[in-house]
N, C-alpha and C positions, 0 to 999 in steps of 0.2 A: 827296206824297199816296200813300195806299195803294190798290192795286188791289183793289176789292171781291171780285172773283173769286178773287184770290190769298189774301185774308184768309179767305174761306169755305173754300178748299181747305186752308189751314193749320189752321183750326179743326177740320175733319173728320179730319185726320191726328192732331192732338193728342187729340181725343176717342177715336179708334180706339186709339191707343197707351195711353190711360188705361184703356180697357175690356179690354185684354189681360191674361191671367192673370199674376200676379207669381210668380216663382220662390220656392218656400217652403223650398228646401233650398240650403245653401251648397255651393259647388263643393268646398271642402276642409273636412272636418269638424274641429271642435275636438278637442283631445286626448281629452277625455272620451268623445266619440262614435266615435273611431277604433277599429278592430277590435283586440281585446285580443291581446297577445303571449302565446304559450305560455310555460310555465315555462322551457323550454329556450331560447327566443328571448330571454327576459328575462335569463337567465344569460349568454348570449352578448353581449347588449348591455352588460351590466355589465363584461365583459372588454374590450369596445370602449372604454368610458369610461376604462378603465385604460391604454389605449394599446397593447394587445396586438395583435400581427400575426395574420393568419389562421393561420399555422403554429403560433404559440404557443397560440392558442385551441384549435386542433385537438388539440394535445398535452394541454392542460388538460382537455378534454372527452372525450379518448380516441375521437376521430372523425377522419375524413379532412378534408383541406382543402376538398375538393369539398363535403362536408356542411356545413362552415362557410359556404362561399359560398352554398349553397342557403338556409341559415338567414338569411344577410345579405339575400339577395334578398327573402325573405318579410318580414323586418323593415322593409326600405326601403319595400316596398309598403304595409304596415300603417301606417307612420308618414308616408307620402306624402313621402318624401325620395329623393334619388338617390345619396347617398354616405355614407361613414362619419362624416364630420365633421357633416353635417346630422343623422344619426341620433343622435349623441352629444348634440348641441345640443337635439334634440327630447326626448331622455330627461332631460336636465338641466332643461329647461324644464318638463316635466310633473311632475318630482319637486319642483321649486321651487313649483309651483302648489298642491301638496297639503301642503307642509311649512310649518309656521308659522315666522316669522323667529326667528333666534336672539336671545337677550337677553330681558330682562324688559320689561314694560310699566309 
């Protein structure tokens, strides 16, 4: 048998939970809603996808390695990732989402 007082209490908790506001924003935004990369950050990300080291990227962009690291930090933040591999995957994933599949229909 169910205790009527317990049932009433459980019903009040369920009703209160259903009356609570629902989050309308996701914790991590989809790629389309993420902050846009600057042209320089996009260029640096392209070098990342080619497997270039920070030093090689710095030489290619004629900047210091510290500047490359600063751009990487900004890219990681905008893409909501924590490392180069995740950044490359995010870049490849968003590129694939906007590119039609190869081959004909």
